[in-house]
C-alpha positions as CSV (number, residue, x, y, z in Angstrom):
1,M,5.5,27.8,-15.5
2,S,5.0,27.1,-11.9
3,F,1.5,27.9,-10.4
4,E,0.1,27.5,-6.8
5,V,-3.7,26.9,-5.7
6,E,-5.3,26.5,-2.2
7,G,-7.8,24.4,-1.2
8,K,-9.2,21.8,0.9
9,L,-8.1,18.3,0.9
10,H,-11.4,16.2,-0.7
11,K,-10.0,12.9,-2.0
12,V,-7.0,10.7,-1.9
13,F,-6.8,8.2,-4.3
14,E,-4.1,5.0,-4.1
15,T,-1.0,5.2,-5.6
16,E,-1.6,3.1,-9.0
17,S,1.4,1.2,-10.8
18,K,1.0,2.6,-14.1
19,T,3.6,0.4,-15.8
20,Q,6.7,-2.1,-13.8
21,T,8.9,1.4,-13.8
22,F,6.1,4.0,-13.2
23,Q,3.4,4.7,-10.8
24,A,1.0,7.8,-9.9
25,R,-1.7,8.7,-7.7
26,E,-4.3,11.4,-7.5
27,F,-6.2,13.9,-5.1
28,V,-8.4,16.1,-6.0
29,I,-8.9,19.8,-3.9
30,E,-11.9,21.9,-3.2
31,I,-11.2,25.1,-4.6
32,G,-13.6,28.3,-3.4
33,D,-17.0,28.9,-1.3
34,G,-20.4,29.2,-2.0
35,N,-23.0,27.3,-4.3
36,Y,-20.0,26.6,-7.2
37,P,-16.9,25.1,-5.3
38,Q,-14.5,23.6,-7.9
39,F,-13.5,20.3,-7.5
40,V,-9.7,20.0,-8.9
41,K,-7.4,16.8,-9.5
42,F,-3.7,16.5,-9.5
43,Q,-1.5,13.7,-10.1
44,L,2.0,12.8,-8.2
45,T,4.2,10.7,-10.0
46,Q,7.2,8.3,-9.1
47,D,8.9,9.1,-5.6
48,R,6.4,12.3,-5.0
49,C,3.4,9.3,-4.7
50,A,4.1,10.3,-0.5
51,L,3.6,13.5,-0.2
52,I,0.1,13.6,0.0
53,D,0.3,10.9,2.8
54,S,0.8,13.2,5.5
55,F,-2.3,15.7,5.0
56,D,-6.0,14.4,5.9
57,T,-9.0,14.8,4.3
58,G,-10.8,18.1,4.2
59,Q,-7.3,19.7,5.5
60,Q,-7.1,23.2,3.6
61,I,-3.4,22.8,1.8
62,K,-1.7,24.5,-0.6
63,V,-0.5,22.6,-4.4
64,F,2.7,23.7,-6.1
65,F,2.2,22.5,-9.7
66,D,3.6,22.4,-13.5
67,L,1.0,22.9,-16.4
68,R,2.0,20.4,-18.8
69,G,0.9,19.1,-21.8
70,R,2.0,16.6,-25.3
71,E,0.8,15.1,-28.1
72,W,0.4,11.5,-29.5
73,N,-1.4,10.4,-32.1
74,E,-3.6,13.4,-32.4
75,K,-5.0,13.2,-29.1
76,Y,-3.4,15.9,-26.5
77,F,-3.2,15.4,-22.4
């Protein structure tokens, strides 16, 4: 199931190597105006980590994403 959201790019984190074969990079966008904006964090993985490089903090962006979840040792991610 695919979703999309628009917001202002708030923060971009460095790419992290989680293992020798897996890397991830997170970024935060600000959604909404007024008194209570929402800050939503997204994660890019593997070859998609560089996709955020062409955007600047404060720039309006549109993010297309899938929601995923799984259980591991009775914890949910």
